[in-house]
SEVEXVEX-426751 format. One record per residue (C-alpha): residue number from 1; residue in one letter; z, x negated, y negated. Coordinates in Angstrom, 2 decimals, decimal comma. Layout:
! SEVEXVEX-426751
atom num:NUM; residu:A; c3:Z; c1:X; c2:Y
...
This chain:
! SEVEXVEX-426751
atom num:1; residu:K; c3:-13,90; c1:-0,12; c2:50,26
atom num:2; residu:A; c3:-10,73; c1:-0,27; c2:48,18
atom num:3; residu:T; c3:-10,60; c1:1,40; c2:44,76
atom num:4; residu:I; c3:-7,91; c1:1,53; c2:42,12
atom num:5; residu:T; c3:-7,05; c1:5,07; c2:43,18
atom num:6; residu:N; c3:-5,90; c1:3,71; c2:46,55
atom num:7; residu:Y; c3:-3,07; c1:1,89; c2:44,84
atom num:8; residu:F; c3:-1,98; c1:4,25; c2:42,05
atom num:9; residu:D; c3:-1,36; c1:7,94; c2:42,63
atom num:10; residu:K; c3:-0,10; c1:8,61; c2:39,11
atom num:11; residu:I; c3:0,45; c1:6,63; c2:35,90
atom num:12; residu:L; c3:3,27; c1:7,82; c2:33,69
atom num:13; residu:D; c3:3,39; c1:7,07; c2:29,98
atom num:14; residu:I; c3:7,07; c1:6,41; c2:29,28
atom num:15; residu:G; c3:6,54; c1:4,59; c2:25,99
atom num:16; residu:S; c3:7,87; c1:1,15; c2:25,17
atom num:17; residu:V; c3:10,59; c1:-0,11; c2:27,52
atom num:18; residu:Y; c3:11,63; c1:-2,61; c2:24,83
atom num:19; residu:L; c3:12,09; c1:0,05; c2:22,13
atom num:20; residu:H; c3:13,80; c1:2,40; c2:24,55
atom num:21; residu:N; c3:16,42; c1:-0,23; c2:25,46
atom num:22; residu:L; c3:17,42; c1:-1,11; c2:21,89
atom num:23; residu:K; c3:20,97; c1:-0,11; c2:21,06
atom num:24; residu:K; c3:21,33; c1:2,60; c2:18,44
atom num:25; residu:W; c3:22,22; c1:1,82; c2:14,83
atom num:26; residu:K; c3:25,65; c1:2,90; c2:13,62
atom num:27; residu:P; c3:26,52; c1:3,63; c2:9,97
atom num:28; residu:R; c3:28,94; c1:1,30; c2:8,23
atom num:29; residu:N; c3:31,93; c1:2,98; c2:6,59
atom num:30; residu:N; c3:31,87; c1:0,72; c2:3,57
atom num:31; residu:K; c3:31,42; c1:1,46; c2:-0,12
atom num:32; residu:D; c3:29,33; c1:-1,72; c2:-0,47
atom num:33; residu:K; c3:25,79; c1:-1,04; c2:0,69
atom num:34; residu:I; c3:23,17; c1:-3,36; c2:2,19
atom num:35; residu:L; c3:19,43; c1:-2,83; c2:1,77
atom num:36; residu:L; c3:17,21; c1:-4,84; c2:4,11
atom num:37; residu:F; c3:13,63; c1:-5,36; c2:2,96
atom num:38; residu:V; c3:11,29; c1:-6,63; c2:5,68
atom num:39; residu:G; c3:8,07; c1:-8,03; c2:4,24
atom num:40; residu:S; c3:4,59; c1:-8,02; c2:5,75
atom num:41; residu:P; c3:2,30; c1:-11,10; c2:5,90
atom num:42; residu:F; c3:1,54; c1:-12,60; c2:2,49
atom num:43; residu:R; c3:-1,16; c1:-15,24; c2:2,78
atom num:44; residu:K; c3:-3,32; c1:-17,15; c2:0,34
atom num:45; residu:H; c3:-6,43; c1:-16,38; c2:2,42
atom num:46; residu:K; c3:-7,47; c1:-13,37; c2:4,50
atom num:47; residu:I; c3:-7,65; c1:-13,77; c2:8,28
atom num:48; residu:S; c3:-9,23; c1:-10,34; c2:8,82
atom num:49; residu:F; c3:-11,76; c1:-8,13; c2:7,07
atom num:50; residu:F; c3:-9,17; c1:-5,36; c2:7,27
atom num:51; residu:E; c3:-6,67; c1:-7,19; c2:5,07
atom num:52; residu:N; c3:-6,38; c1:-6,62; c2:1,35
atom num:53; residu:S; c3:-7,20; c1:-9,47; c2:-1,02
atom num:54; residu:Y; c3:-4,61; c1:-12,05; c2:-2,08
atom num:55; residu:E; c3:-4,79; c1:-10,73; c2:-5,65
atom num:56; residu:E; c3:-4,04; c1:-7,15; c2:-4,58
atom num:57; residu:N; c3:-1,24; c1:-8,25; c2:-2,25
atom num:58; residu:Y; c3:0,25; c1:-10,28; c2:-5,10
atom num:59; residu:K; c3:0,24; c1:-7,18; c2:-7,31
atom num:60; residu:K; c3:1,86; c1:-5,20; c2:-4,49
atom num:61; residu:N; c3:4,63; c1:-7,77; c2:-4,11
atom num:62; residu:I; c3:5,22; c1:-7,76; c2:-7,88
atom num:63; residu:K; c3:5,81; c1:-3,99; c2:-7,63
atom num:64; residu:I; c3:8,21; c1:-4,54; c2:-4,74
atom num:65; residu:K; c3:10,02; c1:-7,29; c2:-6,68
atom num:66; residu:N; c3:10,42; c1:-4,93; c2:-9,64
atom num:67; residu:L; c3:11,71; c1:-2,20; c2:-7,35
atom num:68; residu:L; c3:14,31; c1:-4,48; c2:-5,77
atom num:69; residu:E; c3:15,44; c1:-5,71; c2:-9,19
atom num:70; residu:K; c3:15,85; c1:-2,16; c2:-10,51
atom num:71; residu:S; c3:17,73; c1:-1,19; c2:-7,34
atom num:72; residu:L; c3:20,28; c1:-3,92; c2:-8,01
atom num:73; residu:N; c3:20,73; c1:-2,66; c2:-11,56
atom num:74; residu:L; c3:21,04; c1:0,94; c2:-10,40
atom num:75; residu:Y; c3:23,62; c1:0,36; c2:-7,65
atom num:76; residu:E; c3:26,29; c1:-2,17; c2:-8,57
atom num:77; residu:N; c3:27,68; c1:-2,18; c2:-5,01
atom num:78; residu:L; c3:24,27; c1:-2,97; c2:-3,48
atom num:79; residu:T; c3:23,32; c1:-6,20; c2:-1,72
atom num:80; residu:I; c3:19,70; c1:-6,84; c2:-0,75
atom num:81; residu:I; c3:18,57; c1:-8,98; c2:2,17
atom num:82; residu:Y; c3:14,93; c1:-10,08; c2:2,16
atom num:83; residu:K; c3:13,35; c1:-10,95; c2:5,50
atom num:84; residu:P; c3:9,90; c1:-12,41; c2:4,71
atom num:85; residu:F; c3:7,18; c1:-12,51; c2:7,33
atom num:86; residu:L; c3:6,96; c1:-15,83; c2:9,18
atom num:87; residu:H; c3:4,88; c1:-18,41; c2:7,26
atom num:88; residu:T; c3:4,76; c1:-16,23; c2:4,15
atom num:89; residu:Y; c3:2,98; c1:-18,00; c2:1,29
atom num:90; residu:K; c3:5,43; c1:-20,02; c2:-0,82
atom num:91; residu:E; c3:4,28; c1:-18,36; c2:-4,06
atom num:92; residu:D; c3:5,40; c1:-14,94; c2:-2,89
atom num:93; residu:P; c3:6,75; c1:-13,33; c2:-6,10
atom num:94; residu:I; c3:9,65; c1:-11,72; c2:-4,21
atom num:95; residu:S; c3:10,88; c1:-15,09; c2:-2,93
atom num:96; residu:I; c3:10,44; c1:-16,69; c2:-6,37
atom num:97; residu:F; c3:12,49; c1:-13,93; c2:-7,99
atom num:98; residu:I; c3:15,27; c1:-14,23; c2:-5,39
atom num:99; residu:N; c3:15,46; c1:-18,01; c2:-5,70
atom num:100; residu:K; c3:15,93; c1:-17,66; c2:-9,46
atom num:101; residu:I; c3:18,88; c1:-15,25; c2:-9,32
atom num:102; residu:S; c3:20,36; c1:-15,88; c2:-5,86
atom num:103; residu:I; c3:23,39; c1:-17,59; c2:-7,42
atom num:104; residu:D; c3:25,18; c1:-14,24; c2:-7,59
atom num:105; residu:K; c3:24,55; c1:-13,61; c2:-3,86
atom num:106; residu:K; c3:23,52; c1:-10,01; c2:-4,53
atom num:107; residu:I; c3:20,07; c1:-10,68; c2:-3,13
atom num:108; residu:Y; c3:19,10; c1:-13,40; c2:-0,71
atom num:109; residu:I; c3:16,54; c1:-14,50; c2:1,89
atom num:110; residu:S; c3:17,57; c1:-14,50; c2:5,55
atom num:111; residu:K; c3:16,13; c1:-16,45; c2:8,48
atom num:112; residu:K; c3:17,77; c1:-14,22; c2:11,07
atom num:113; residu:S; c3:15,59; c1:-11,97; c2:13,21
atom num:114; residu:A; c3:14,67; c1:-8,67; c2:11,61
atom num:115; residu:I; c3:16,09; c1:-6,59; c2:14,44
atom num:116; residu:D; c3:19,50; c1:-8,32; c2:14,17
atom num:117; residu:L; c3:19,55; c1:-7,73; c2:10,41
atom num:118; residu:M; c3:18,81; c1:-4,03; c2:10,89
atom num:119; residu:Y; c3:22,21; c1:-3,45; c2:12,46
atom num:120; residu:Q; c3:23,89; c1:-4,97; c2:9,38
atom num:121; residu:A; c3:22,01; c1:-2,78; c2:6,89
atom num:122; residu:D; c3:22,66; c1:0,70; c2:5,51
atom num:123; residu:L; c3:19,01; c1:1,16; c2:4,61
atom num:124; residu:I; c3:15,86; c1:-0,62; c2:5,82
atom num:125; residu:M; c3:12,63; c1:-0,84; c2:3,84
atom num:126; residu:F; c3:9,14; c1:-1,97; c2:4,82
atom num:127; residu:D; c3:5,84; c1:-2,17; c2:2,96
atom num:128; residu:S; c3:3,69; c1:-1,01; c2:5,90
atom num:129; residu:I; c3:3,85; c1:0,84; c2:9,20
atom num:130; residu:S; c3:4,60; c1:-2,06; c2:11,52
atom num:131; residu:T; c3:6,35; c1:-3,12; c2:14,72
atom num:132; residu:G; c3:9,50; c1:-3,56; c2:12,67
atom num:133; residu:F; c3:9,23; c1:0,04; c2:11,49
atom num:134; residu:A; c3:8,94; c1:1,17; c2:15,13
atom num:135; residu:E; c3:12,12; c1:-0,79; c2:15,91
atom num:136; residu:A; c3:13,99; c1:0,79; c2:12,99
atom num:137; residu:V; c3:12,92; c1:4,29; c2:14,06
atom num:138; residu:A; c3:13,88; c1:3,54; c2:17,67
atom num:139; residu:I; c3:17,43; c1:2,56; c2:16,69
atom num:140; residu:E; c3:17,58; c1:5,58; c2:14,33
atom num:141; residu:A; c3:18,42; c1:3,60; c2:11,20
atom num:142; residu:P; c3:17,63; c1:5,06; c2:7,74
atom num:143; residu:T; c3:14,20; c1:3,65; c2:6,98
atom num:144; residu:L; c3:11,65; c1:3,76; c2:4,15
atom num:145; residu:I; c3:8,11; c1:2,46; c2:3,63
atom num:146; residu:Y; c3:6,78; c1:1,47; c2:0,21
atom num:147; residu:S; c3:3,15; c1:2,11; c2:1,11
atom num:148; residu:N; c3:-0,06; c1:1,91; c2:-0,89
atom num:149; residu:E; c3:-3,49; c1:3,50; c2:-1,25
atom num:150; residu:F; c3:-5,30; c1:0,62; c2:0,47
atom num:151; residu:D; c3:-3,38; c1:0,98; c2:3,73
atom num:152; residu:Y; c3:-3,68; c1:4,77; c2:3,63
atom num:153; residu:N; c3:-7,46; c1:4,67; c2:3,18
atom num:154; residu:L; c3:-7,74; c1:2,16; c2:6,02
atom num:155; residu:A; c3:-6,08; c1:4,55; c2:8,47
atom num:156; residu:S; c3:-8,00; c1:6,77; c2:10,86
atom num:157; residu:K; c3:-8,00; c1:10,55; c2:10,50
atom num:158; residu:F; c3:-5,05; c1:10,73; c2:12,90
atom num:159; residu:G; c3:-3,36; c1:7,84; c2:11,09
atom num:160; residu:K; c3:-3,64; c1:9,67; c2:7,76
atom num:161; residu:K; c3:-2,00; c1:12,69; c2:9,38
atom num:162; residu:I; c3:0,93; c1:10,52; c2:10,48
atom num:163; residu:N; c3:1,17; c1:9,02; c2:6,97
atom num:164; residu:D; c3:1,19; c1:12,51; c2:5,45
atom num:165; residu:L; c3:3,96; c1:13,65; c2:7,79
atom num:166; residu:L; c3:6,02; c1:10,57; c2:6,96
atom num:167; residu:Y; c3:5,52; c1:11,24; c2:3,23
atom num:168; residu:Q; c3:6,60; c1:14,87; c2:3,62
atom num:169; residu:S; c3:9,67; c1:13,67; c2:5,53
atom num:170; residu:D; c3:10,72; c1:11,23; c2:2,76
atom num:171; residu:V; c3:9,98; c1:8,14; c2:4,85
atom num:172; residu:I; c3:6,87; c1:6,92; c2:3,03
atom num:173; residu:F; c3:6,70; c1:6,74; c2:-0,75
atom num:174; residu:Y; c3:4,11; c1:5,38; c2:-3,18
atom num:175; residu:D; c3:6,03; c1:4,94; c2:-6,44
atom num:176; residu:E; c3:9,46; c1:3,90; c2:-7,75
atom num:177; residu:E; c3:10,52; c1:7,37; c2:-8,85
atom num:178; residu:K; c3:10,11; c1:8,75; c2:-5,35
atom num:179; residu:C; c3:11,91; c1:5,74; c2:-3,87
atom num:180; residu:F; c3:15,00; c1:6,19; c2:-6,03
atom num:181; residu:E; c3:15,04; c1:9,91; c2:-5,25
atom num:182; residu:I; c3:15,12; c1:9,12; c2:-1,51
atom num:183; residu:M; c3:17,61; c1:6,25; c2:-1,91
atom num:184; residu:K; c3:20,03; c1:8,59; c2:-3,66
atom num:185; residu:K; c3:19,88; c1:10,98; c2:-0,73
atom num:186; residu:I; c3:20,62; c1:8,19; c2:1,74
atom num:187; residu:I; c3:23,10; c1:6,03; c2:-0,19
atom num:188; residu:V; c3:24,92; c1:8,68; c2:-2,22
atom num:189; residu:N; c3:24,49; c1:11,85; c2:-0,15
atom num:190; residu:K; c3:24,50; c1:9,93; c2:3,17
atom num:191; residu:T; c3:21,57; c1:11,75; c2:4,76
atom num:192; residu:N; c3:19,55; c1:10,07; c2:7,51
atom num:193; residu:H; c3:16,02; c1:11,41; c2:7,98
atom num:194; residu:N; c3:15,42; c1:9,05; c2:10,92
atom num:195; residu:S; c3:17,79; c1:11,05; c2:13,09
atom num:196; residu:Q; c3:15,41; c1:14,01; c2:12,77
atom num:197; residu:Q; c3:12,06; c1:14,62; c2:14,45
atom num:198; residu:L; c3:8,88; c1:15,08; c2:12,46
atom num:199; residu:S; c3:7,50; c1:18,60; c2:12,70
């Protein structure tokens, strides 16, 4: 009688072939800087018990909108590209803000794929640990996550450990002050924490 062991002597975990084959990010030698913000799903109604409420997600996006606006004021040579999640709710406060001031072209919404935009950016920002974050880490681009207490509490014990390591490594932050501290290191001092391994 045939069993699975007759066909497989050994299974090797080599990780994601897709992520492994992505070309590496290269820094741009340009005084003008590009920040890419990749948004997570923003829906009017929950599709999972594990999602936060619309009201809380709206508050989160208001905080992100405020952060992006202050970043533009802080760095005059900064351009921000916003890549919203597919089918993001039309009343997303980030999109509304961008549509109001997009005339100056300093911040705009892109329909290009997130991975293509990553190679154009000097700094990539997410609001959750996602597939996009894994792509950014794989190509070794400078990457940040504006995380929140809800997502942290939802994580498993091992997941919280990963979150803590990312926070200690200046990848995850939970407030504006910490974000601007990290952005200064990357934009002004030109450090890239994504080229280093977590200890």
